[in-house]
C-alpha positions, 0 to 999 in steps of 0.5 A: 508470487500471485498478485492476490498474495502480494497486495493485501489491501489499499490504504485509504487515509486523508494523506493517501487521498491527497496523494492520489489527487495531486501526485497520481500515487496510490498506497497499498499494504503489501506482503512483507516478503514482496519486493518492488518488482513484484509489487509493480507487476501485481498492480499492473496485472490487477488494475490494468494500469502502467506503473512508473515508480514504486517506493516501499516503507517498512513500519516497525512493530510498536510497543504500547502501554502495559496493562498489568502484566500484559504488554500490548503491541501494534503490528508492523506492516509494509507500505508501497507508494505506487506512482501511476503513469499520466492518464492512468488511475485506480478508483476505489470508491467512485459513486459512493 
């Protein structure tokens, strides 16, 4: 699988920013069919860094309140926590 299809986008929140600074981990939203090996290879190829570990979390679809006859849904997605080797880093918004 091509790395542009595996990595959908980086997830940037307060928690992921803290993980990036403290534990040298970066979080990505990835394709639902991707496994750890494909994610590792995609990150190494896209950002030219060495990856130590990959952890995956599947977020289930959440049903929201009803609006009359319509039931709302929040889409589910797969998240990958990627731990980088010491000395390597990925910068998303440096200089902004």
